[in-house]
C-alpha positions, 0 to 999 in steps of 0.5 A: 499500499502507498504512502499518502502524500500527507503521511510522507510529508508528516514522516519528513517533518518528524525527521526534520523535527528529530534532526533539529532536536538532535542538533539542539541537544548536541549544542547543549551537551557541547556547552555543558562539556566546556563549562565542565572543563573550565570549571574542573580546573577551578573546583577542588575537594568534595564540592568539585568531585561531586560536581564532576560526578553530576556532570558525567551522569548528565553526559551520559543520559544526553548520550542516551537521548542522542542515541534514541533520537538517532534511532527514531530518525533511522525508523522513519527513514526505514518507513520511507524507503519501505514505501519506495521513497527517498530517505529524509535525512542520512543517518550517516551524518547523524552518526558522524555528529554523534562520534564527533561530540563523543570524541570532544567530550573524550579529549575534554576529559583527557580520556581520548583513547584515539590518535589523531 
């Protein structure tokens, strides 16, 4: 059964909204990571440790959100391709951006295990 034009447009709009959300969450994650790196050099003791732990926990939750947004985009793209339509986005681009944000976080935390 062919997808109606209104359903196709709604699916494409959903993909676009998810991509915008992904970019916005990623931007906020970068801001927090940058702030974390700056403040980590100024905080010490128990307060600094708790603050770092909080930000690491938050970052872990953000990674989960980004992964779920990526999966939702994949599902919507699959829906389009199953109906013989062109994908609404390139999940490769989203995967690249996710990898880039993870690499930045690892670099800021000194946990980068990849050589450049």
